[in-house]
PASEBA-1860 file (N, C-alpha, C; in nm, 3 decimals):
! residues 234
1> XXXXXXXX> 5.635/2.419/-2.126/5.556/2.492/-2.224/5.466/2.397/-2.303 ~ 5.529/2.285/-2.347/5.454/2.186/-2.424/5.345/2.122/-2.339 ~ 5.372/2.104/-2.208/5.274/2.045/-2.119/5.152/2.133/-2.107 ~ 5.173/2.267/-2.100/5.062/2.362/-2.090/4.972/2.354/-2.214 ~ 5.035/2.349/-2.332/4.958/2.341/-2.457/4.873/2.215/-2.460 ~ 4.934/2.103/-2.415/4.861/1.977/-2.417/4.743/1.982/-2.322 ~ 4.759/2.048/-2.205/4.651/2.061/-2.109/4.535/2.142/-2.165 ~ 4.572/2.257/-2.225/4.469/2.342/-2.287/4.394/2.267/-2.395
9> XXXXXXXX> 4.470/2.188/-2.474/4.408/2.111/-2.580/4.306/2.012/-2.526 ~ 4.345/1.948/-2.417/4.252/1.850/-2.357/4.126/1.916/-2.306 ~ 4.142/2.035/-2.245/4.027/2.108/-2.192/3.933/2.151/-2.302 ~ 3.985/2.194/-2.414/3.902/2.237/-2.525/3.820/2.125/-2.587 ~ 3.881/2.009/-2.585/3.812/1.895/-2.649/3.712/1.829/-2.557 ~ 3.702/1.866/-2.423/3.607/1.808/-2.331/3.466/1.850/-2.372 ~ 3.363/1.766/-2.344/3.223/1.799/-2.376/3.159/1.865/-2.255 ~ 3.127/1.990/-2.260/3.070/2.065/-2.149/2.920/2.089/-2.174
17> XXXXXXXX> 2.841/2.083/-2.068/2.698/2.112/-2.077/2.680/2.266/-2.084 ~ 2.610/2.317/-2.182/2.590/2.463/-2.193/2.532/2.519/-2.066 ~ 2.579/2.637/-2.025/2.532/2.702/-1.901/2.407/2.782/-1.932 ~ 2.291/2.717/-1.919/2.163/2.783/-1.938/2.083/2.772/-1.811 ~ 1.973/2.853/-1.802/1.890/2.848/-1.682/1.834/2.710/-1.657 ~ 1.788/2.644/-1.765/1.732/2.511/-1.753/1.830/2.410/-1.703 ~ 1.953/2.415/-1.759/2.054/2.321/-1.716/2.099/2.344/-1.573 ~ 2.099/2.470/-1.531/2.135/2.502/-1.394/2.032/2.443/-1.294
25> XXXXXXXX> 1.904/2.451/-1.333/1.798/2.394/-1.248/1.812/2.241/-1.240 ~ 1.839/2.180/-1.357/1.855/2.034/-1.361/1.975/1.993/-1.273 ~ 2.083/2.067/-1.285/2.203/2.034/-1.205/2.175/2.049/-1.058 ~ 2.102/2.156/-1.021/2.070/2.178/-0.880/1.980/2.067/-0.828 ~ 1.882/2.026/-0.909/1.791/1.917/-0.868/1.867/1.788/-0.845 ~ 1.958/1.757/-0.940/2.033/1.633/-0.925/2.123/1.636/-0.803 ~ 2.179/1.752/-0.776/2.265/1.765/-0.657/2.184/1.748/-0.529 ~ 2.060/1.805/-0.526/1.976/1.792/-0.407/1.927/1.650/-0.390
33> XXXXXXXX> 1.899/1.582/-0.501/1.855/1.441/-0.494/1.967/1.355/-0.434 ~ 2.089/1.380/-0.481/2.202/1.299/-0.431/2.226/1.328/-0.282 ~ 2.209/1.454/-0.241/2.243/1.491/-0.102/2.123/1.493/-0.009 ~ 1.999/1.468/-0.062/1.875/1.473/0.017/1.861/1.605/0.088 ~ 1.882/1.713/0.016/1.876/1.847/0.074/1.740/1.907/0.045 ~ 1.682/1.979/0.142/1.554/2.046/0.119/1.582/2.176/0.045 ~ 1.495/2.208/-0.056/1.510/2.328/-0.132/1.373/2.376/-0.179 ~ 1.370/2.500/-0.227/1.246/2.562/-0.273/1.246/2.565/-0.426
41> XXXXXXXX> 1.130/2.528/-0.485/1.120/2.531/-0.632/0.974/2.520/-0.673 ~ 0.943/2.574/-0.791/0.809/2.558/-0.848/0.825/2.470/-0.971 ~ 0.759/2.353/-0.967/0.774/2.258/-1.075/0.643/2.188/-1.105 ~ 0.625/2.136/-1.228/0.503/2.060/-1.257/0.507/1.926/-1.185 ~ 0.387/1.877/-1.147/0.376/1.750/-1.074/0.292/1.655/-1.155 ~ 0.335/1.530/-1.166/0.263/1.431/-1.245/0.263/1.294/-1.172 ~ 0.162/1.214/-1.205/0.156/1.076/-1.158/0.149/0.989/-1.283 ~ 0.260/0.926/-1.314/0.269/0.852/-1.438/0.266/0.950/-1.554
49> XXXXXXXX> 0.174/0.927/-1.649/0.162/1.019/-1.764/0.057/1.128/-1.739 ~ -0.004/1.126/-1.621/-0.112/1.221/-1.590/-0.056/1.339/-1.510 ~ -0.077/1.457/-1.563/-0.030/1.577/-1.494/-0.126/1.613/-1.380 ~ -0.072/1.626/-1.259/-0.156/1.661/-1.144/-0.173/1.812/-1.132 ~ -0.070/1.887/-1.159/-0.076/2.031/-1.145/0.063/2.089/-1.122 ~ 0.063/2.208/-1.054/0.190/2.275/-1.026/0.209/2.283/-0.875 ~ 0.332/2.257/-0.831/0.364/2.263/-0.689/0.472/2.369/-0.665 ~ 0.447/2.454/-0.567/0.548/2.555/-0.529/0.575/2.539/-0.378
57> XXXXXXXX> 0.693/2.506/-0.343/0.726/2.488/-0.203/0.854/2.412/-0.181 ~ 0.863/2.348/-0.068/0.983/2.278/-0.030/0.986/2.134/-0.083 ~ 1.106/2.091/-0.118/1.127/1.955/-0.169/1.238/1.889/-0.088 ~ 1.235/1.758/-0.089/1.349/1.681/-0.043/1.372/1.571/-0.148 ~ 1.481/1.587/-0.222/1.499/1.502/-0.336/1.393/1.529/-0.440 ~ 1.319/1.427/-0.482/1.214/1.445/-0.580/1.075/1.444/-0.514 ~ 1.071/1.456/-0.382/0.945/1.449/-0.307/0.906/1.584/-0.252 ~ 0.775/1.613/-0.253/0.724/1.733/-0.184/0.741/1.708/-0.034
65> XXXXXXXX> 0.816/1.795/0.031/0.852/1.770/0.170/0.874/1.905/0.239 ~ 0.791/1.933/0.342/0.797/2.062/0.409/0.667/2.139/0.386 ~ 0.676/2.266/0.361/0.557/2.348/0.338/0.547/2.382/0.189 ~ 0.424/2.370/0.136/0.410/2.403/-0.004/0.264/2.411/-0.049 ~ 0.248/2.462/-0.172/0.118/2.481/-0.231/0.110/2.399/-0.360 ~ 0.009/2.311/-0.368/-0.014/2.232/-0.489/-0.148/2.271/-0.550 ~ -0.144/2.320/-0.675/-0.264/2.357/-0.748/-0.291/2.244/-0.849 ~ -0.399/2.170/-0.825/-0.432/2.058/-0.912/-0.501/2.106/-1.039
73> XXXXXXXX> -0.484/2.030/-1.147/-0.547/2.065/-1.275/-0.698/2.051/-1.265 ~ -0.747/1.973/-1.166/-0.890/1.952/-1.147/-0.960/2.072/-1.081 ~ -0.880/2.168/-1.034/-0.938/2.285/-0.970/-0.919/2.289/-0.818 ~ -0.875/2.177/-0.760/-0.849/2.170/-0.618/-0.715/2.238/-0.586 ~ -0.702/2.280/-0.461/-0.579/2.350/-0.419/-0.551/2.314/-0.274 ~ -0.427/2.264/-0.249/-0.386/2.230/-0.113/-0.265/2.314/-0.075 ~ -0.271/2.374/0.042/-0.158/2.449/0.095/-0.134/2.406/0.238 ~ -0.014/2.358/0.265/0.014/2.311/0.399/0.140/2.230/0.405
81> XXXXXXXX> 0.144/2.139/0.502/0.265/2.058/0.524/0.261/1.927/0.443 ~ 0.380/1.887/0.401/0.399/1.763/0.324/0.508/1.680/0.386 ~ 0.497/1.548/0.366/0.605/1.459/0.404/0.616/1.349/0.299 ~ 0.721/1.358/0.218/0.746/1.261/0.110/0.624/1.241/0.022 ~ 0.574/1.352/-0.030/0.462/1.357/-0.127/0.324/1.337/-0.063 ~ 0.314/1.328/0.068/0.186/1.306/0.131/0.151/1.423/0.223 ~ 0.018/1.453/0.229/-0.028/1.560/0.315/-0.023/1.512/0.463 ~ 0.048/1.586/0.544/0.057/1.553/0.686/0.058/1.681/0.769
89> XXXXXXXX> 0.028/1.672/0.898/0.030/1.791/0.982/-0.090/1.878/0.952 ~ -0.067/2.008/0.946/-0.180/2.102/0.925/-0.179/2.150/0.781 ~ -0.301/2.155/0.721/-0.310/2.205/0.585/-0.453/2.242/0.550 ~ -0.466/2.309/0.437/-0.597/2.357/0.389/-0.621/2.310/0.247 ~ -0.734/2.240/0.226/-0.771/2.190/0.096/-0.898/2.259/0.050 ~ -0.891/2.324/-0.065/-1.007/2.397/-0.119/-1.046/2.338/-0.255 ~ -1.176/2.309/-0.269/-1.227/2.257/-0.393/-1.350/2.335/-0.437 ~ -1.411/2.297/-0.548/-1.526/2.368/-0.600/-1.644/2.368/-0.504
97> XXXXXXXX> -1.659/2.264/-0.422/-1.775/2.251/-0.336/-1.745/2.243/-0.188 ~ -1.620/2.213/-0.150/-1.588/2.200/-0.008/-1.456/2.271/0.023 ~ -1.440/2.298/0.152/-1.318/2.358/0.201/-1.284/2.298/0.338 ~ -1.164/2.243/0.350/-1.124/2.179/0.475/-0.996/2.243/0.529 ~ -0.996/2.273/0.658/-0.876/2.326/0.725/-0.855/2.244/0.852 ~ -0.741/2.181/0.861/-0.716/2.102/0.981/-0.599/2.009/0.966 ~ -0.604/1.903/1.045/-0.491/1.809/1.053/-0.503/1.697/0.949 ~ -0.386/1.649/0.906/-0.376/1.544/0.806/-0.279/1.437/0.851
105> XXXXXXXX> -0.304/1.315/0.799/-0.209/1.204/0.821/-0.219/1.110/0.701 ~ -0.105/1.085/0.640/-0.097/0.992/0.528/-0.199/1.026/0.418 ~ -0.209/1.156/0.386/-0.295/1.208/0.279/-0.443/1.213/0.318 ~ -0.482/1.174/0.439/-0.621/1.175/0.480/-0.645/1.277/0.593 ~ -0.767/1.328/0.597/-0.805/1.413/0.711/-0.798/1.329/0.838 ~ -0.719/1.375/0.933/-0.699/1.292/1.051/-0.663/1.382/1.170 ~ -0.750/1.386/1.271/-0.726/1.476/1.384/-0.843/1.575/1.398 ~ -0.810/1.697/1.435/-0.911/1.803/1.446/-0.914/1.886/1.321
113> XXXXXXXX> -1.036/1.907/1.269/-1.045/1.987/1.147/-1.186/2.043/1.127 ~ -1.193/2.141/1.038/-1.321/2.207/1.004/-1.346/2.194/0.854 ~ -1.462/2.145/0.817/-1.500/2.134/0.678/-1.627/2.213/0.654 ~ -1.626/2.288/0.542/-1.744/2.368/0.504/-1.786/2.324/0.365 ~ -1.911/2.299/0.350/-1.970/2.267/0.219/-2.018/2.401/0.160 ~ -1.959/2.438/0.047/-1.981/2.572/-0.009/-2.110/2.581/-0.089 ~ -2.160/2.464/-0.135/-2.283/2.462/-0.216/-2.383/2.365/-0.154 ~ -2.500/2.361/-0.213/-2.602/2.270/-0.162/-2.650/2.307/-0.024
121> XXXXXXXX> -2.628/2.218/0.073/-2.683/2.239/0.208/-2.602/2.339/0.290 ~ -2.478/2.373/0.243/-2.393/2.468/0.315/-2.373/2.424/0.461 ~ -2.327/2.303/0.480/-2.301/2.251/0.614/-2.167/2.299/0.665 ~ -2.152/2.285/0.798/-2.022/2.319/0.860/-1.997/2.219/0.971 ~ -1.890/2.141/0.956/-1.852/2.041/1.058/-1.721/2.080/1.123 ~ -1.718/2.073/1.254/-1.597/2.101/1.330/-1.579/1.992/1.434 ~ -1.467/1.919/1.424/-1.447/1.812/1.519/-1.338/1.714/1.476 ~ -1.354/1.590/1.520/-1.254/1.489/1.498/-1.274/1.413/1.366
129> XXXXXXXX> -1.159/1.374/1.307/-1.159/1.294/1.184/-1.061/1.180/1.202 ~ -1.093/1.067/1.141/-1.003/0.952/1.138/-1.009/0.892/0.997 ~ -0.893/0.884/0.934/-0.883/0.825/0.799/-0.983/0.886/0.701 ~ -0.997/1.019/0.706/-1.082/1.090/0.610/-1.228/1.094/0.640 ~ -1.273/1.035/0.753/-1.413/1.033/0.789/-1.436/1.099/0.924 ~ -1.557/1.153/0.939/-1.594/1.210/1.069/-1.607/1.097/1.172 ~ -1.524/1.101/1.273/-1.527/0.997/1.374/-1.474/1.053/1.505 ~ -1.552/1.027/1.614/-1.517/1.085/1.744/-1.620/1.189/1.784
137> XXXXXXXX> -1.572/1.300/1.839/-1.664/1.405/1.882/-1.662/1.518/1.781 ~ -1.782/1.568/1.746/-1.788/1.677/1.651/-1.917/1.753/1.655 ~ -1.918/1.868/1.590/-2.034/1.957/1.586/-2.065/1.992/1.440 ~ -2.193/1.972/1.403/-2.240/1.999/1.266/-2.350/2.101/1.267 ~ -2.334/2.204/1.184/-2.438/2.305/1.165/-2.500/2.284/1.028 ~ -2.631/2.266/1.027/-2.706/2.237/0.904/-2.767/2.365/0.846 ~ -2.796/2.359/0.719/-2.857/2.473/0.648/-2.991/2.511/0.711 ~ -3.062/2.409/0.763/-3.194/2.433/0.822/-3.185/2.518/0.950
145> XXXXXXXX> -3.065/2.525/1.008/-3.050/2.596/1.133/-3.032/2.503/1.250 ~ -3.054/2.370/1.230/-3.035/2.271/1.336/-2.883/2.256/1.362 ~ -2.848/2.226/1.487/-2.710/2.205/1.525/-2.697/2.077/1.605 ~ -2.612/1.985/1.559/-2.589/1.860/1.629/-2.448/1.861/1.687 ~ -2.438/1.815/1.812/-2.307/1.802/1.875/-2.304/1.668/1.950 ~ -2.204/1.586/1.918/-2.195/1.455/1.984/-2.098/1.364/1.913 ~ -2.127/1.236/1.923/-2.036/1.134/1.869/-2.066/1.101/1.724 ~ -1.957/1.066/1.649/-1.969/1.031/1.510/-1.889/0.902/1.482
153> XXXXXXXX> -1.930/0.831/1.379/-1.855/0.714/1.333/-1.888/0.689/1.187 ~ -1.786/0.672/1.103/-1.808/0.647/0.965/-1.877/0.761/0.892 ~ -1.861/0.884/0.941/-1.924/0.999/0.881/-2.068/1.020/0.922 ~ -2.118/0.938/1.012/-2.260/0.947/1.057/-2.268/0.970/1.206 ~ -2.382/1.026/1.249/-2.406/1.045/1.394/-2.422/0.906/1.457 ~ -2.341/0.878/1.554/-2.339/0.743/1.614/-2.294/0.755/1.759 ~ -2.382/0.706/1.852/-2.349/0.716/1.994/-2.437/0.819/2.063 ~ -2.382/0.886/2.158/-2.456/0.989/2.231/-2.442/1.124/2.161
161> XXXXXXXX> -2.553/1.194/2.153/-2.548/1.326/2.088/-2.668/1.410/2.119 ~ -2.653/1.540/2.100/-2.760/1.637/2.124/-2.781/1.720/1.998 ~ -2.908/1.737/1.959/-2.938/1.824/1.846/-3.036/1.932/1.891 ~ -2.997/2.053/1.861/-3.084/2.169/1.891/-3.155/2.209/1.761 ~ -3.284/2.195/1.759/-3.362/2.225/1.640/-3.382/2.377/1.625 ~ -3.408/2.416/1.505/-3.426/2.557/1.475/-3.543/2.618/1.556 ~ -3.644/2.536/1.584/-3.761/2.587/1.658/-3.736/2.600/1.807 ~ -3.616/2.560/1.855/-3.584/2.574/1.996/-3.595/2.444/2.078
169> XXXXXXXX> -3.658/2.342/2.022/-3.665/2.214/2.091/-3.530/2.142/2.086 ~ -3.505/2.058/2.184/-3.375/1.989/2.196/-3.397/1.838/2.212 ~ -3.325/1.760/2.137/-3.321/1.615/2.157/-3.184/1.576/2.207 ~ -3.180/1.494/2.314/-3.054/1.440/2.361/-3.071/1.290/2.387 ~ -2.980/1.211/2.336/-2.994/1.066/2.351/-2.903/0.990/2.258 ~ -2.945/0.868/2.225/-2.863/0.776/2.146/-2.893/0.785/1.997 ~ -2.788/0.769/1.919/-2.798/0.770/1.774/-2.730/0.645/1.713 ~ -2.781/0.601/1.599/-2.721/0.489/1.525/-2.747/0.509/1.378
177> XXXXXXXX> -2.641/0.506/1.299/-2.651/0.522/1.153/-2.725/0.651/1.116 ~ -2.688/0.759/1.182/-2.738/0.893/1.153/-2.883/0.916/1.192 ~ -2.941/0.822/1.272/-3.079/0.837/1.316/-3.089/0.817/1.465 ~ -3.196/0.873/1.524/-3.221/0.851/1.668/-3.263/0.709/1.691 ~ -3.185/0.639/1.769/-3.210/0.499/1.801/-3.173/0.472/1.945 ~ -3.269/0.425/2.025/-3.243/0.397/2.166/-3.312/0.500/2.256 ~ -3.269/0.505/2.380/-3.330/0.596/2.476/-3.291/0.741/2.448 ~ -3.381/0.830/2.478/-3.357/0.971/2.458/-3.468/1.053/2.515
185> XXXXXXXX> -3.452/1.184/2.502/-3.556/1.275/2.552/-3.559/1.401/2.467 ~ -3.680/1.457/2.457/-3.697/1.586/2.390/-3.732/1.688/2.499 ~ -3.654/1.793/2.500/-3.683/1.904/2.591/-3.748/2.015/2.506 ~ -3.874/2.037/2.526/-3.947/2.138/2.447/-3.919/2.277/2.503 ~ -3.930/2.373/2.415/-3.903/2.511/2.458/-4.006/2.561/2.558 ~ -4.118/2.488/2.571/-4.220/2.521/2.670/-4.178/2.477/2.810 ~ -4.077/2.387/2.814/-4.032/2.334/2.944/-4.076/2.191/2.965 ~ -4.170/2.142/2.885/-4.214/2.002/2.895/-4.101/1.910/2.846
193> XXXXXXXX> -4.102/1.787/2.895/-4.002/1.688/2.859/-4.070/1.558/2.813 ~ -4.021/1.505/2.705/-4.071/1.374/2.656/-3.956/1.272/2.667 ~ -3.968/1.181/2.762/-3.874/1.071/2.778/-3.925/0.950/2.701 ~ -3.835/0.884/2.626/-3.885/0.771/2.553/-3.777/0.688/2.486 ~ -3.826/0.608/2.391/-3.739/0.517/2.318/-3.762/0.538/2.168 ~ -3.652/0.554/2.091/-3.663/0.583/1.948/-3.610/0.466/1.866 ~ -3.673/0.448/1.750/-3.627/0.345/1.656/-3.638/0.403/1.513 ~ -3.524/0.404/1.444/-3.519/0.460/1.308/-3.579/0.600/1.301
201> XXXXXXXX> -3.541/0.682/1.397/-3.576/0.824/1.406/-3.721/0.849/1.448 ~ -3.794/0.745/1.492/-3.932/0.760/1.534/-3.947/0.718/1.681 ~ -4.020/0.795/1.755/-4.047/0.760/1.896/-4.152/0.652/1.903 ~ -4.117/0.537/1.961/-4.209/0.425/1.967/-4.268/0.407/2.106 ~ -4.209/0.469/2.205/-4.259/0.461/2.341/-4.210/0.582/2.421 ~ -4.301/0.648/2.491/-4.258/0.768/2.564/-4.355/0.806/2.674 ~ -4.308/0.896/2.757/-4.389/0.954/2.863/-4.366/1.103/2.862 ~ -4.473/1.178/2.871/-4.464/1.323/2.867/-4.469/1.381/3.008
209> XXXXXXXX> -4.371/1.460/3.043/-4.364/1.520/3.175/-4.385/1.671/3.158 ~ -4.488/1.720/3.218/-4.516/1.865/3.211/-4.413/1.942/3.294 ~ -4.391/2.064/3.252/-4.292/2.149/3.318/-4.317/2.162/3.467 ~ -4.446/2.170/3.504/-4.481/2.188/3.646/-4.457/2.061/3.730 ~ -4.442/1.948/3.660/-4.425/1.822/3.731/-4.281/1.769/3.726 ~ -4.191/1.843/3.665/-4.055/1.794/3.644/-3.983/1.769/3.776 ~ -3.999/1.860/3.871/-3.929/1.846/4.000/-3.976/1.722/4.073 ~ -4.109/1.703/4.076/-4.164/1.584/4.142/-4.120/1.456/4.072
217> XXXXXXXX> -4.117/1.461/3.938/-4.076/1.343/3.859/-3.931/1.307/3.888 ~ -3.847/1.410/3.902/-3.704/1.387/3.927/-3.686/1.323/4.065 ~ -3.761/1.367/4.165/-3.751/1.310/4.300/-3.795/1.166/4.297 ~ -3.904/1.140/4.227/-3.959/1.004/4.217/-3.860/0.910/4.147 ~ -3.796/0.960/4.045/-3.697/0.880/3.972/-3.577/0.850/4.057 ~ -3.536/0.948/4.140/-3.423/0.928/4.226/-3.452/0.822/4.334 ~ -3.572/0.826/4.389/-3.612/0.725/4.489/-3.610/0.586/4.429 ~ -3.660/0.575/4.307/-3.664/0.446/4.240/-3.522/0.393/4.215
225> XXXXXXXX> -3.433/0.484/4.177/-3.295/0.446/4.153/-3.227/0.399/4.281 ~ -3.257/0.467/4.393/-3.201/0.430/4.523/-3.248/0.291/4.565 ~ -3.376/0.262/4.541/-3.431/0.131/4.578/-3.362/0.019/4.501 ~ -3.340/0.045/4.372/-3.276/-0.055/4.287/-3.132/-0.080/4.337 ~ -3.064/0.029/4.370/-2.926/0.020/4.417/-2.916/-0.061/4.547 ~ -3.011/-0.032/4.637/-3.013/-0.102/4.767/-3.042/-0.251/4.748 ~ -3.134/-0.282/4.660/-3.171/-0.422/4.634/-3.052/-0.500/4.577 ~ -2.976/-0.435/4.492/-2.859/-0.499/4.433/-2.750/-0.519/4.537
233> XX> -2.740/-0.424/4.630/-2.636/-0.432/4.733/-2.661/-0.547/4.831 ~ -2.788/-0.563/4.871/-2.822/-0.670/4.966/-2.845/-0.801/4.893
END
């Protein structure tokens, strides 16, 4: 009997944390951190003393991990996959002026994705990204109505590419630093072709082939190519 009284006395004198909603959330968070368990919660997000916004989604420990939505105080909003606080996999980032949907790696646009500029020129790019820049093969639609499809590097047209102008004319050839540079040709909507060499977006040397002469020109070019090949062989 005396032992029971002593036990009750000890229990009463213990310091217990009040059972409130806030304390339950803290306890659950601490338990998840210790066990590295994924869980769902909506909590404020900060970097140092700067508040980033609110995040609602999956966590692992104290890191955003899994699928979730982060609403930044700056007005940006990202919804998609996370891995230890970084955007990875597929996700959608919406801002005041741009909207991107596609693949991510290490917080950067990386892989296949589509970006739309909501203001200004209202551009639309669909293609490859590497480390947050347009790089590889992609297609850009401009406000003017022109459409470019080809190679990109460092966010600029670089390499081989074709642009279809709003008036129906087509340029196909080499690009460097977002300008036509090197060999290329313009195919006019009339059927005429201008073969030439471009430098800093200007044609410095060219030959105009009329539509009626294209077939003959092609045959002549093929013969010349064959002669060169034979000379090299012998």
